[in-house]
C-alpha positions as CSV (number, residue, x, y, z in Angstrom):
1,M,-32.4,46.2,29.2
2,N,-31.9,48.6,32.2
3,L,-34.9,50.4,33.6
4,T,-35.2,53.5,35.8
5,S,-38.2,54.3,38.1
6,H,-38.8,57.8,39.4
7,K,-40.2,59.4,42.5
8,T,-44.0,59.3,42.2
9,K,-46.4,61.6,44.1
10,F,-49.3,59.2,44.0
11,I,-50.7,56.2,42.0
12,S,-54.3,55.5,41.3
13,G,-56.7,53.7,39.0
14,E,-58.0,50.1,38.2
15,V,-56.1,47.3,36.6
16,I,-56.9,43.7,35.6
17,C,-54.4,41.3,37.1
18,P,-52.5,39.2,34.5
19,G,-53.0,35.5,34.5
20,D,-51.5,33.3,37.1
21,K,-48.1,31.9,36.0
22,S,-48.2,28.6,38.0
23,I,-51.8,27.9,36.9
24,S,-51.0,28.7,33.3
25,Q,-48.3,26.2,33.2
26,R,-50.3,23.5,35.0
27,I,-53.4,23.8,32.8
28,V,-51.5,23.3,29.6
29,I,-49.8,20.2,31.1
30,L,-52.9,18.7,32.6
31,G,-55.0,19.8,29.6
32,S,-52.7,17.9,27.4
33,L,-53.0,14.8,29.4
34,L,-56.9,15.1,29.1
35,N,-56.5,15.0,25.3
36,C,-59.5,17.0,24.5
37,D,-60.7,20.2,22.8
38,M,-60.5,23.0,25.4
39,K,-60.2,26.7,25.4
40,V,-58.1,28.4,28.1
41,K,-58.8,32.1,28.8
42,G,-56.4,34.3,30.8
43,F,-53.3,32.3,30.0
44,L,-50.2,34.3,30.9
45,N,-48.5,35.1,27.7
46,A,-45.0,35.3,29.2
47,H,-41.7,33.4,28.7
48,D,-42.2,30.8,31.4
49,P,-45.5,29.5,30.4
50,N,-44.7,29.8,26.7
51,S,-41.5,27.6,27.3
52,T,-43.7,24.9,28.9
53,L,-46.3,25.2,26.1
54,N,-43.6,24.8,23.5
55,A,-42.0,21.8,25.2
56,L,-45.3,20.1,25.4
57,N,-45.9,20.5,21.7
58,K,-42.4,18.9,21.0
59,I,-43.6,15.7,22.8
60,G,-46.8,15.5,20.8
61,A,-49.3,17.9,22.3
62,A,-51.4,20.0,20.0
63,I,-51.6,23.5,21.5
64,E,-52.2,26.8,19.8
65,K,-51.9,30.2,21.4
66,Q,-53.4,33.6,20.6
67,E,-52.1,36.2,23.1
68,D,-53.9,35.2,26.4
69,K,-56.1,32.5,24.9
70,V,-54.9,28.9,24.5
71,F,-56.5,26.2,22.4
72,L,-55.8,22.5,23.3
73,Q,-56.8,20.1,20.5
74,K,-57.7,16.4,20.7
75,R,-54.9,14.3,19.2
76,K,-55.2,11.1,17.3
77,N,-51.6,10.0,18.4
78,S,-50.2,9.6,21.8
79,F,-47.3,11.4,23.3
80,K,-43.8,10.7,21.8
81,S,-40.2,10.9,22.7
82,S,-38.5,14.1,21.5
83,L,-35.4,14.1,19.3
84,E,-35.1,17.9,20.0
85,D,-34.0,19.2,23.4
86,L,-36.9,20.7,25.4
87,D,-35.8,24.2,26.3
88,L,-37.6,25.4,29.4
89,G,-35.7,28.8,29.4
90,N,-35.8,30.3,33.0
91,S,-38.8,28.2,34.2
92,G,-38.0,26.1,37.2
93,T,-41.6,25.3,37.5
94,G,-41.8,24.1,33.9
95,M,-38.7,21.9,34.2
96,R,-39.8,20.2,37.4
97,L,-43.4,19.6,36.3
98,M,-42.2,18.4,32.9
99,M,-39.8,16.0,34.6
100,G,-42.8,14.3,36.4
101,L,-45.0,14.3,33.3
102,I,-42.4,12.7,31.0
103,S,-41.4,10.1,33.5
104,G,-45.0,9.1,33.8
105,L,-45.5,9.0,30.0
106,Q,-42.8,6.5,29.6
107,I,-41.0,8.4,26.8
108,K,-37.6,9.9,26.3
109,A,-36.6,13.6,26.5
110,K,-33.8,15.9,27.3
111,L,-34.6,19.0,29.3
112,I,-32.3,22.1,29.1
113,G,-32.6,25.7,30.3
114,D,-30.8,29.1,30.4
115,S,-27.7,29.6,32.5
116,S,-29.8,30.6,35.6
117,L,-32.0,27.5,35.3
118,S,-29.0,25.2,34.6
119,N,-27.7,26.2,38.0
120,R,-30.8,25.5,39.9
121,P,-31.0,22.2,42.1
122,M,-33.2,19.5,40.7
123,L,-32.2,16.6,43.0
124,R,-35.2,17.2,45.3
125,V,-37.3,16.1,42.2
126,I,-34.9,13.6,40.7
127,K,-34.5,11.5,43.8
128,P,-38.3,10.8,44.5
129,L,-39.0,10.3,40.8
130,E,-36.1,7.7,40.7
131,E,-37.6,6.0,43.7
132,M,-40.9,5.8,41.8
133,G,-39.1,4.1,38.9
134,A,-37.9,6.9,36.7
135,L,-34.7,6.7,34.8
136,I,-33.0,10.0,34.9
137,K,-29.5,11.3,34.0
138,S,-28.4,14.8,35.1
139,N,-25.4,17.1,35.5
140,K,-24.7,16.4,39.1
141,G,-28.4,17.1,40.0
142,K,-28.8,20.0,37.6
143,A,-29.8,20.5,34.0
144,P,-29.5,19.2,31.4
145,I,-31.7,16.4,32.5
146,E,-32.2,13.3,30.4
147,I,-35.2,11.2,31.1
148,L,-35.4,7.7,29.7
149,E,-38.3,5.3,29.2
150,S,-39.4,4.8,32.8
151,S,-41.9,2.5,34.6
152,I,-43.5,4.3,37.5
153,S,-44.7,2.2,40.5
154,N,-48.2,2.1,41.8
155,D,-49.2,3.0,45.4
156,F,-45.9,5.0,45.9
157,V,-45.6,6.6,49.3
158,Y,-43.3,9.6,49.7
159,K,-42.5,11.8,52.8
160,M,-41.2,15.1,51.7
161,P,-38.1,16.2,53.7
162,I,-38.7,19.8,52.6
163,A,-42.1,21.5,51.7
164,S,-42.3,22.1,48.0
165,A,-45.3,22.5,45.8
166,Q,-43.2,21.9,42.7
167,V,-42.0,18.6,43.9
168,K,-45.5,17.6,45.0
169,S,-46.9,18.5,41.7
170,S,-44.3,16.8,39.7
171,L,-44.8,13.4,41.5
172,M,-48.5,13.7,41.1
173,L,-48.1,14.4,37.4
174,A,-45.9,11.3,37.1
175,S,-48.6,9.2,38.8
176,L,-51.5,10.7,36.8
177,A,-49.5,10.2,33.4
178,S,-48.9,6.6,34.3
179,H,-52.4,5.8,35.7
180,N,-51.1,5.1,39.1
181,S,-51.9,6.2,42.7
182,I,-49.6,8.1,45.0
183,T,-49.5,9.2,48.7
184,I,-47.4,12.2,49.6
185,Y,-46.8,13.5,53.2
186,E,-45.8,17.1,53.2
187,P,-44.2,18.8,56.3
188,K,-46.1,22.0,55.7
189,I,-49.0,22.9,53.6
190,T,-47.9,24.2,50.2
191,R,-49.5,25.6,47.2
192,N,-52.3,23.4,46.0
193,H,-53.0,24.5,42.4
194,T,-52.3,21.0,41.1
195,E,-54.7,19.3,43.6
196,R,-57.4,21.9,42.8
197,M,-57.1,21.4,39.1
198,I,-57.1,17.7,39.3
199,E,-60.3,17.8,41.4
200,Y,-61.8,20.4,39.0
201,F,-61.5,17.7,36.3
202,G,-63.0,15.0,38.4
203,G,-59.8,13.5,40.0
204,K,-60.1,11.7,43.3
205,L,-58.0,13.0,46.2
206,E,-58.0,12.2,49.8
207,Y,-56.5,14.3,52.6
208,S,-55.7,13.6,56.2
209,N,-57.2,15.8,58.9
210,N,-53.8,16.7,60.2
211,K,-52.1,19.9,59.2
212,N,-48.9,18.1,58.4
213,G,-50.7,15.0,57.0
214,Y,-51.0,13.3,53.7
215,I,-52.4,13.8,50.2
216,K,-53.4,10.7,48.4
217,L,-54.2,10.7,44.6
218,N,-56.1,7.7,43.6
219,K,-56.2,6.2,40.2
220,S,-58.5,8.7,38.3
221,N,-60.2,9.1,34.9
222,L,-60.2,12.7,34.6
223,K,-63.2,14.3,32.7
224,P,-62.6,16.7,29.9
225,K,-64.2,20.2,29.9
226,K,-64.6,22.7,27.1
227,N,-63.3,25.8,29.0
228,Y,-60.9,26.8,31.7
229,N,-60.4,30.4,33.0
230,V,-57.0,31.2,34.7
231,V,-57.4,33.5,37.6
232,G,-55.0,36.5,38.1
233,D,-51.5,36.0,39.5
234,F,-51.3,37.1,43.1
235,S,-47.5,37.4,42.9
236,S,-47.9,39.9,40.1
237,A,-50.6,41.7,42.1
238,S,-48.1,42.0,45.0
239,F,-46.0,44.6,43.3
240,I,-49.1,46.8,42.7
241,I,-50.2,46.3,46.3
242,V,-46.9,47.4,47.8
243,A,-46.5,50.2,45.4
244,T,-49.8,51.6,46.5
245,L,-49.0,51.1,50.1
246,I,-45.8,53.0,50.1
247,A,-46.9,55.8,47.8
248,K,-48.7,58.8,49.4
249,Q,-52.4,59.5,48.9
250,S,-52.9,56.6,46.6
251,E,-55.7,54.1,45.9
252,V,-55.8,51.3,43.4
253,L,-58.2,48.5,42.6
254,I,-56.7,45.3,41.2
255,K,-59.3,43.1,39.6
256,N,-59.6,39.3,39.2
257,V,-56.7,38.4,41.5
258,G,-56.3,34.7,42.6
259,L,-57.0,34.4,46.3
260,N,-56.0,30.7,46.9
261,P,-55.3,30.6,50.7
262,T,-52.0,28.8,50.0
263,R,-50.8,31.8,47.8
264,N,-52.3,35.0,49.5
265,G,-50.3,35.0,52.8
266,L,-48.8,38.3,51.9
267,I,-52.2,39.9,52.6
268,K,-52.2,38.6,56.1
269,V,-48.6,39.8,56.6
270,L,-49.2,43.2,55.2
271,S,-52.4,43.5,57.3
272,M,-50.3,42.8,60.4
273,M,-48.2,45.7,59.3
274,D,-51.4,47.9,59.3
275,A,-51.9,47.9,55.6
276,N,-55.2,49.2,54.3
277,I,-56.3,46.3,52.1
278,E,-59.9,45.3,51.3
279,I,-61.1,42.3,49.4
280,K,-64.2,42.6,47.2
281,N,-66.3,40.5,44.8
282,Q,-65.0,37.1,45.9
283,K,-66.0,34.2,43.9
284,L,-64.8,30.7,42.7
285,I,-63.4,30.3,39.2
286,C,-62.5,26.8,38.0
287,N,-62.0,25.8,41.7
288,E,-59.7,28.7,42.5
289,E,-60.8,31.7,44.7
290,S,-60.7,35.0,43.0
291,G,-61.6,38.6,43.9
292,D,-60.8,42.2,43.6
293,I,-58.2,43.9,45.9
294,L,-58.7,47.5,47.0
295,V,-55.5,49.0,48.3
296,K,-54.9,52.4,49.9
297,S,-51.7,54.3,51.1
298,S,-50.7,53.2,54.6
299,N,-48.3,53.9,57.4
300,L,-46.8,50.4,57.7
301,K,-45.3,49.1,60.9
302,G,-42.5,46.5,61.1
303,I,-43.4,43.1,62.4
304,E,-41.9,39.7,63.0
305,V,-43.2,37.6,60.1
306,P,-44.6,34.3,61.4
307,E,-42.3,31.5,60.3
308,E,-45.1,29.1,59.5
309,I,-46.4,31.5,56.7
310,I,-43.1,31.7,54.9
311,P,-43.6,28.7,52.5
312,N,-46.7,30.4,51.1
313,I,-45.1,33.9,50.6
314,I,-41.7,32.7,49.4
315,D,-42.1,34.4,46.0
316,E,-43.3,37.7,47.6
317,I,-40.5,38.1,50.0
318,P,-38.5,40.5,47.7
319,I,-41.4,42.8,47.4
320,L,-42.2,42.4,51.1
321,S,-38.7,43.6,51.8
322,I,-39.4,46.9,50.0
323,A,-42.6,47.3,52.2
324,A,-40.4,46.7,55.2
325,A,-37.8,49.2,54.1
326,F,-40.5,52.0,54.3
327,A,-42.2,50.7,57.4
328,E,-41.7,52.1,60.9
329,G,-39.5,49.8,63.0
330,L,-38.0,46.4,62.4
331,T,-39.3,43.6,60.2
332,S,-37.9,40.2,60.8
333,I,-38.1,37.4,58.1
334,K,-36.7,34.0,59.0
335,N,-37.0,30.4,57.8
336,A,-36.6,31.5,54.2
337,S,-33.5,29.7,53.1
338,E,-35.3,28.5,50.0
339,L,-34.6,32.0,48.7
340,R,-30.9,30.9,48.3
341,V,-31.9,28.7,45.3
342,K,-34.3,30.7,43.3
343,E,-33.5,32.4,40.1
344,S,-30.9,34.2,42.1
345,D,-29.7,34.0,45.7
346,R,-32.6,36.3,46.5
347,L,-31.5,36.9,50.1
348,N,-28.2,38.1,48.8
349,A,-29.8,40.1,46.0
350,I,-32.3,41.8,48.5
351,S,-29.3,42.7,50.9
352,D,-27.2,44.0,48.0
353,G,-30.1,46.3,46.9
354,L,-30.8,47.5,50.4
355,D,-27.1,48.3,51.0
356,K,-27.2,50.6,47.9
357,L,-30.3,52.4,49.1
358,K,-28.7,52.7,52.6
359,I,-31.5,50.8,54.2
360,K,-30.2,49.3,57.5
361,H,-30.5,45.6,57.7
362,D,-28.9,42.3,58.8
363,M,-28.8,39.2,56.7
364,F,-28.9,35.6,58.1
365,N,-28.4,32.2,56.6
366,D,-32.2,31.9,56.3
367,G,-33.6,35.4,56.4
368,I,-33.2,39.1,56.9
369,L,-33.9,41.8,59.5
370,I,-34.8,45.2,57.9
371,E,-35.0,48.6,59.8
372,G,-37.4,50.7,57.9
373,N,-37.8,54.5,57.7
374,D,-40.2,57.0,56.2
375,N,-37.4,59.0,54.3
376,L,-36.9,59.1,50.7
377,V,-33.9,57.0,49.6
378,D,-31.1,58.7,47.8
379,F,-28.9,56.7,45.3
380,D,-26.9,57.3,42.2
381,G,-25.9,54.2,40.1
382,Y,-27.5,50.9,39.4
383,I,-29.2,48.1,41.5
384,N,-28.1,44.7,40.3
385,S,-31.2,42.5,39.5
386,F,-29.0,39.4,39.3
387,D,-31.1,38.5,36.2
388,D,-34.1,37.9,38.5
389,H,-37.5,39.3,37.6
390,R,-38.8,39.6,41.2
391,I,-35.6,41.4,42.3
392,A,-35.9,43.8,39.3
393,M,-39.6,44.6,39.9
394,S,-39.2,45.0,43.6
395,F,-36.4,47.6,43.5
396,L,-38.2,49.4,40.6
397,I,-41.2,49.8,42.9
398,A,-38.9,51.3,45.5
399,G,-38.3,54.1,43.0
400,I,-41.6,55.5,44.1
401,R,-39.9,56.7,47.4
402,S,-36.6,57.9,45.8
403,K,-35.1,61.3,45.5
404,K,-33.5,60.9,42.1
405,G,-35.0,57.6,40.9
406,I,-33.7,54.1,41.1
407,S,-32.1,52.3,38.1
408,V,-32.0,48.6,37.9
409,K,-29.7,46.5,35.6
410,N,-30.9,43.6,33.4
411,C,-34.6,43.9,33.7
412,Q,-35.4,41.7,30.6
413,N,-36.3,38.8,32.9
414,I,-39.4,40.6,33.9
415,E,-40.9,39.1,30.7
416,T,-40.7,35.7,32.3
417,S,-43.6,36.4,34.6
418,F,-45.1,39.9,34.2
419,P,-44.5,41.1,30.7
420,G,-47.0,44.0,31.2
421,F,-45.3,45.3,34.3
422,K,-43.9,48.6,32.9
423,A,-47.2,49.5,31.0
424,T,-49.4,48.6,34.1
425,M,-47.4,50.7,36.5
426,T,-47.2,53.6,34.0
427,K,-50.9,53.5,33.7
428,L,-51.3,53.8,37.4
429,G,-49.0,56.8,37.5
430,M,-45.4,55.5,37.9
431,K,-42.6,56.8,35.7
432,I,-40.5,54.0,34.3
433,N,-38.2,54.4,31.4
434,E,-35.3,52.6,29.7
435,K,-31.7,53.7,30.5
436,N,-28.6,52.8,28.7
């Protein structure tokens, strides 16, 4: 599916942010471990969370879904080994978290994915899980991944060489599922959805006072709850935020956005660029901060993005690059080599798209320097999405500031994270249509 977005005079209105993809995947995993009757509202009904849900059912979970509502049911039987392959589709989060869960459950399963996921590195999860006692076979550190009956050790201590919320979460799930404790040292603070969810259900966590300190998960008996509400996905909101900022005479209110401090670093970065962003109606939902974001058109200024914030905006860098392309001056993004091993080599994909839009930039091994301007971009042809949902959506947003529109190849992967993207942006005033 190829899409074309067209020049837009302005966008305006109110939208409700779709459910958070990371939290949606974690709640069905942790909820299945709880083995209780629980209703989940706001579940993101997209390919990635659905792949994780289906994989859980194949190992004995009892989960039913109705659009954005999920019903977890108490089971009489325990989890079981799966004779069928567990297909995680395009979901790196799903595969890495399920590796930890299955290792801790002491069952057998084979995890597979699509061509993109099968090329993504998994050794950063495999190695510590093996040190914990997991028995894992892989294709040179990539999928397919076969997990055999494992015996996870207690009081395991792991110092993470690279900051990664997915690795951290996978190890915690292995310990939870095997009823053991674990201590993890992370070099930089990463997304903490797993920790917050564990604490919401009564789990016991200890933290060091140091910024680069440890997290200790003690043996915990989690307490079931009847309901869980998933807050909105900040990463999805980021496309709406930047679209409003670069459009002229525009104002949009995005409601129910997750504002976890380990996720919303893009607001800080955009504010440094003189973005007009206001947070309203802040509240705590199931131990996650939430609020409404009011965004208005802004004359953005280029900045040097603080390197320490990069781990917490890694998924938003593609759309940040579009903001930088229409900002005055230079925007420097460094310490982002993680982008090389996402759904695509995102640094290369960003550079390729900017080249076609004639946006001046320099790419480094770990980042990119973008020279923005206030002009409309002029381009005939197609931007290559590299089958990456965030690249596709980012360059479609750039169409707002184009002369003849911007066409993007292979946009079907948008369904993995933001299935309502086209409808949402159209509602706000963008013009996006399919192109052969």
